DODOLUM-6237 format. One record per residue: z, y, x of N, C-alpha, C in turn; residue in one letter. Coordinates in steps of 0.02 Angstrom, whole numbers. Atoms other than C-alpha are relative to their C-alpha. Layout:
N
ATOM     n.zz     n.yy     n.xx    ca.zz    ca.yy    ca.xx     c.zz     c.yy     c.xx   residuo
ATOM        Z        Y        X        Z        Y        X        Z        Y        X         a
...
This chain:
192
ATOM     n.zz     n.yy     n.xx    ca.zz    ca.yy    ca.xx     c.zz     c.yy     c.xx   residuo
ATOM      -14      -22      -68     2058      960     -356       72       25        1         m
ATOM      -71      -17       -3     2244      964     -322       16       29       69         d
ATOM      -17      -31      -64     2321     1072     -187       31      -50       47         i
ATOM      -30       51      -43     2416      921     -123      -54      -40       37         r
ATOM       54       37      -31     2250      835      -87      -33       42       55         q
ATOM       32      -44      -48     2190      987       11       47       24       55         d
ATOM      -48      -24      -49     2344     1006      119      -24      -10       71         e
ATOM       25        9      -68     2250      939      270      -49       56       18         e
ATOM       46      -55      -13     2125     1083      252       37       66       11         r
ATOM      -39      -62       -4     2260     1216      238       67      -15       33         f
ATOM      -66       10      -30     2418     1240      339       54       17      -51         d
ATOM      -56       -7       47     2591     1256      260        2       71      -30         e
ATOM        0      -69       25     2582     1447      246      -52        9      -54         y
ATOM       55       -9       47     2415     1438      156       13      -37      -65         e
ATOM      -17       39       60     2474     1303       35       52       37      -41         v
ATOM      -52      -38       35     2630     1404       -8      -29       63      -30         v
ATOM       33      -60       25     2524     1561      -26      -38      -14      -65         l
ATOM       39       18       60     2409     1476     -151       46      -15      -58         i
ATOM      -47       16       53     2556     1408     -250       34       62      -28         r
ATOM      -35      -61       22     2650     1574     -256      -46       47      -38         v
ATOM       48      -45       33     2496     1676     -300      -22      -28      -67         k
ATOM       19       31       64     2448     1551     -435       55       11      -51         s
ATOM      -56      -10       46     2622     1562     -512        7       73      -19         k
ATOM       -7      -72       16     2619     1752     -502      -51       21      -53         s
ATOM       52      -17       50     2464     1752     -614       22      -17      -71         a
ATOM      -24       21       66     2561     1672     -757       26       61      -37         i
ATOM      -22      -56       42     2586     1796     -898      -47       59        2         g
ATOM       48      -55       -5     2443     1909     -846      -64      -20      -36         k
ATOM       63       10       38     2288     1924     -956        0      -65      -39         t
ATOM       -4       58       43     2350     1783    -1065        6      -67       35         g
ATOM       -8       64      -36     2373     1652     -929       69      -28      -14         l
ATOM      -63       32       17     2508     1527     -972       19      -51       53         r
ATOM      -25       50      -47     2611     1400     -877      -47      -61        2         q
ATOM       45       57        3     2489     1265     -935      -63       12       41         e
ATOM       60      -17      -38     2351     1356     -840       11       -1       76         d
ATOM      -18       -5      -71     2441     1346     -672      -46      -42       44         l
ATOM       43       44      -40     2341     1197     -606      -72       26        3         e
ATOM       69      -27        2     2176     1275     -661       -6       62       44         d
ATOM        1      -61      -42     2220     1440     -575       -3      -21       73         i
ATOM        0       23      -70     2260     1349     -412      -67      -31       18         a
ATOM       65       32      -14     2099     1248     -425      -54       53        9         q
ATOM       50      -53       -6     1995     1405     -452        7       36       67         d
ATOM      -12      -33      -64     2076     1486     -300      -25      -44       57         i
ATOM       21       46      -53     2047     1332     -192      -76       -5        3         i
ATOM       73        4        1     1866     1320     -248      -31       62       32         l
ATOM       24      -62      -29     1837     1503     -205       12        0       76         d
ATOM      -15        4      -72     1922     1476      -36      -49      -46       36         l
ATOM       44       48      -33     1817     1324        5      -72       26        5         l
ATOM       67      -28       -2     1657     1418      -37       -5       56       52         q
ATOM        3      -58      -45     1703     1570       70       26      -15       70         r
ATOM      -29       16      -65     1793     1485      215      -52       -5       56         l
ATOM       49        2      -54     1631     1452      313      -19       70       27         p
ATOM       16      -68      -22     1608     1642      323       56       32       41         k
ATOM      -57      -27      -38     1774     1663      414      -21       15       72         y
ATOM       15      -21      -68     1756     1759      578       66       18       34         d
ATOM      -64      -13      -33     1909     1749      693        1       65       39         p
ATOM        4      -64      -36     1848     1906      782       24       58      -44         e
ATOM      -17      -55       46     1881     2012      627       72       -2      -24         k
ATOM      -69        5       26     2049     1946      566       26      -70       11         a
ATOM      -29       67       -6     2170     1801      576      -19      -40      -62         s
ATOM       16       45       56     2140     1651      464       45       14      -59         r
ATOM      -47      -14       55     2296     1690      362      -17       64      -37         h
ATOM       20      -63       31     2240     1869      331      -63      -11      -42         t
ATOM       62       13       36     2067     1809      281       14      -38      -65         f
ATOM      -16       40       60     2138     1679      160       39       41      -50         i
ATOM      -39      -43       45     2262     1804       89      -46       47      -39         d
ATOM       48      -45       34     2120     1925       50      -43      -38      -50         r
ATOM       41       40       46     2014     1787      -28       40      -16      -63         i
ATOM      -42       17       57     2159     1734     -139       10       61      -45         v
ATOM       -8      -61       39     2192     1914     -192      -63       17      -39         e
ATOM       63      -15       34     2009     1941     -233      -16      -51      -54         h
ATOM       12       52       51     1996     1776     -326       42       14      -62         a
ATOM      -42      -17       58     2143     1826     -437      -25       63      -35         l
ATOM       26      -62       30     2073     2001     -463      -63      -14      -41         a
ATOM       61       18       37     1905     1927     -514       18      -38      -64         d
ATOM      -22       39       58     1995     1805     -631       27       47      -54         m
ATOM      -29      -47       48     2092     1948     -713      -54       44      -31         f
ATOM       55      -41       26     1936     2055     -730      -41      -39      -51         n
ATOM       40       42       45     1840     1913     -810       37      -10      -66         e
ATOM      -39       12       60     1982     1876     -931       14       63      -40         r
ATOM      -13      -63       34     2004     2060     -972      -62       29      -34         s
ATOM       61      -24       32     1824     2081    -1028       11        5      -75         a
ATOM      -12       -8       72     1822     2146    -1207      -19      -61      -42         p
ATOM       19       58       40     1732     1991    -1269       47      -59        9         k
ATOM      -47       54      -12     1870     1881    -1196       72       23       -9         r
ATOM      -67      -27        8     2021     1982    -1248       47      -53      -28         d
ATOM      -45       54       19     2160     1852    -1256       43       18      -61         y
ATOM      -42      -21       57     2255     1956    -1384      -36       -9      -67         r
ATOM       39        9       62     2114     1931    -1511       -8      -73      -18         r
ATOM       11       71       12     2113     1742    -1497       48      -24      -55         a
ATOM      -44       26       53     2179     1654    -1653       47      -52       29         p
ATOM      -50       48      -24     2337     1556    -1623       50      -14      -55         a
ATOM      -52       18       48     2465     1464    -1725       65       33       22         s
ATOM      -63      -32      -16     2630     1556    -1734       58      -49        4         l
ATOM      -55       48        1     2738     1402    -1764       17      -28       69         d
ATOM      -19       26      -66     2726     1320    -1592       25       54       47         p
ATOM      -20      -54      -43     2742     1488    -1507       72       19      -11         t
ATOM      -69      -20       13     2904     1534    -1594       48      -56       18         t
ATOM      -44       55      -20     2975     1361    -1562       13        1       75         e
ATOM       -9       -2      -72     2945     1381    -1376       43       59       21         k
ATOM      -37      -60      -20     3016     1558    -1367       71       -2      -25         i
ATOM      -66        1       29     3165     1529    -1481       21      -71      -15         f
ATOM      -19       69       11     3228     1352    -1457       70       -7      -30         p
ATOM      -68        2       26     3393     1395    -1541        7      -41      -63         g
ATOM       -3       41       59     3348     1292    -1692        2       41      -64         g
ATOM       -3      -33       65     3372     1333    -1876       70       -8      -28         r
ATOM      -66        6       32     3528     1367    -1977       -8      -38      -66         d
ATOM        1       38       63     3571     1291    -2147      -51       26      -50         n
ATOM       48      -29       46     3454     1411    -2238      -72       -6       24         n
ATOM       67        8      -26     3304     1366    -2131      -22       59       43         g
ATOM       16      -57      -41     3310     1531    -2036        8      -19       74         e
ATOM       -6       13      -72     3282     1527    -1847       59       39       27         r
ATOM      -56      -33      -32     3433     1567    -1741      -20       20       71         k
ATOM       12      -21      -69     3419     1667    -1581       53      -33       44         a
ATOM      -48       38      -40     3499     1560    -1444       51       43       36         p
ATOM      -47      -43      -36     3580     1709    -1358       53       31      -45         w
ATOM      -48      -31       47     3675     1761    -1515       53      -48      -24         k
ATOM      -50       50       19     3780     1603    -1532        3      -12      -75         s
ATOM        3       14       72     3724     1582    -1711       21       59      -42         g
ATOM      -24      -57       38     3792     1752    -1761      -57       39      -32         a
ATOM       56      -38       26     3622     1831    -1786      -56      -49      -17         s
ATOM       54       43       21     3483     1749    -1882      -64       41       -8         e
ATOM       63      -35        4     3301     1797    -1872      -48      -38      -45         l
ATOM       52       31       41     3165     1764    -1999      -61      -12       44         t
ATOM       62       12      -37     2996     1701    -1942      -36       65       15         d
ATOM       33      -65       -9     2926     1876    -1966       35       39       56         y
ATOM      -37      -37      -52     3064     1953    -1858      -12      -30       69         e
ATOM       14       33      -64     3031     1825    -1722      -68       20       26         i
ATOM       67      -21      -20     2846     1868    -1719        2       73       23         v
ATOM       -6      -70      -19     2889     2053    -1714       35        8       67         e
ATOM      -37       -3      -63     3015     2026    -1574      -45      -23       58         l
ATOM       45       24      -53     2888     1926    -1474      -51       54       18         r
ATOM       48      -53      -12     2762     2066    -1495       32       58       39         h
ATOM      -36      -53      -35     2892     2195    -1438       13      -19       72         d
ATOM      -13       23      -68     2935     2090    -1286      -64        3       42         i
ATOM       64       -4      -35     2750     2076    -1238      -16       72       18         v
ATOM       13      -71      -14     2731     2265    -1254       45       26       55         r
ATOM      -46      -22      -52     2886     2294    -1148      -20      -28       68         a
ATOM       22       30      -63     2823     2173    -1016      -61       36       28         l
ATOM       60      -34      -23     2655     2263    -1008       16       67       31         e
ATOM      -19      -66      -26     2745     2427     -970       39       -5       65         k
ATOM      -36        9      -64     2843     2354     -823      -48        8       58         l
ATOM       42        0      -60     2777     2387     -648      -18      -72       18         p
ATOM       24       69      -14     2677     2235     -587       51      -43       37         p
ATOM      -48       40      -39     2809     2179     -460       58      -23      -44         k
ATOM      -56       18       44     2950     2184     -588      -23      -47      -56         l
ATOM       27       44       52     2839     2102     -720       -5      -71       27         r
ATOM        6       67      -30     2802     1957     -602       68      -33        7         d
ATOM      -68       27       -8     2987     1936     -564       29      -19      -67         i
ATOM      -26       14       67     3032     1945     -749      -30      -65      -27         c
ATOM       33       60       25     2904     1812     -794       24      -62       38         i
ATOM      -25       57      -38     2963     1700     -653       71      -18      -21         m
ATOM      -69       12       21     3143     1721     -710        4      -31      -69         l
ATOM        2       31       66     3093     1667     -885       -8      -76        8         m
ATOM       16       70      -10     3041     1499     -811       47      -35       49         q
ATOM      -42       30      -51     3161     1473     -666       64       42        9         e
ATOM      -61      -37      -12     3336     1523     -612       -9       46       60         n
ATOM        6      -52      -52     3370     1665     -490       -4      -30       70         i
ATOM        3       32      -67     3398     1548     -341      -69      -27       14         c
ATOM       67       28       -9     3231     1462     -367      -51       56       12         a
ATOM       46      -56       -9     3141     1630     -384       10       31       69         v
ATOM      -14      -28      -66     3227     1695     -226      -32      -44       54         a
ATOM       29       46      -49     3172     1540     -129      -76        3       -2         a
ATOM       72        2        8     2996     1545     -198      -33       64       26         e
ATOM       30      -64      -19     2964     1731     -167       22       25       68         t
ATOM      -27      -24      -64     3069     1754      -11       39       65       -8         g
ATOM      -40      -60       14     3159     1900      -95       73      -20        1         i
ATOM      -72       17        1     3347     1899      -59       29        4      -70         p
ATOM      -31        4       66     3456     1856     -207       31       67      -20         k
ATOM      -30      -65       15     3547     2024     -195      -53       50      -22         s
ATOM       55      -44       20     3381     2116     -206      -25      -19      -70         t
ATOM       21       23       67     3330     2009     -356       49       24      -54         l
ATOM      -50      -24       49     3493     2057     -443      -13       74      -15         i
ATOM       18      -70       11     3445     2240     -419      -62        7      -44         g
ATOM       60       -1       41     3273     2204     -492       17      -19      -73         h
ATOM      -19       21       67     3354     2116     -640       33       58      -38         i
ATOM      -31      -58       31     3459     2271     -674      -53       50      -24         k
ATOM       55      -45       20     3300     2377     -676      -37      -28      -60         k
ATOM       35       31       56     3216     2252     -792       41        7      -64         i
ATOM      -44       -7       59     3366     2254     -911       -1       72      -26         r
ATOM        2      -70       20     3368     2444     -911      -66       17      -35         n
ATOM       65      -12       31     3182     2445     -952        0      -29      -72         h
ATOM       -1       30       66     3208     2325    -1098       47       38      -47         f
ATOM      -45      -40       41     3355     2428    -1159      -35       65      -22         e
ATOM       38      -61       16     3246     2585    -1150      -52      -14      -54         f
ATOM       50       19       50     3116     2492    -1255       33      -20      -67         c
ATOM      -34       15       62     3249     2460    -1388       17      -74      -10         g
ATOM      -13       71        5     3279     2276    -1350       67      -19       29         l
ATOM      -65       13      -32     3457     2292    -1286       41      -54      -36         e
ATOM      -38       50       37     3526     2177    -1422      -21      -71       16         n
ATOM       27       66      -12     3422     2032    -1359        8      -24       73         y
ATOM       -6       18      -70     3465     2033    -1173       70       14       25         f
């Protein structure tokens, strides 16, 4: 079930809402970019099941759909946060993860290079895993709005994020300064 196939059921605002809310879920409770289509499908399924209960006397259709989407995401996060499904306990290979996070390649000694250091600083596999863990901890401490913006900026440039969220570019720059200050406070100033 693709959102493009359901565009006749939903107007443009609703389609954009589903897309934006689905993307905002990335990075929370272990959801990854690869899960984006599944997140949107779950939201659409929940919407289609609840849409017959819509009462125009109580609220506008957009308000009703916005609330359904918010509740669908909250339910998804609660389900994924259950102790038996803790994403942090799931076994995972460290090699593909570090390749995706640090695409800077390897130097002559086989050590990974951090792309932002222009080859000046080299990190061992252990240091990369530790850095990744520190970044995840720092992200968890960010306020939800800044965390969402930070995660979106990891995947897209500032202009795309501004267009997608409707936040002015100048406001995003202010948010980026707050995010950098937070990472500096967490001891990660050498990496940003």
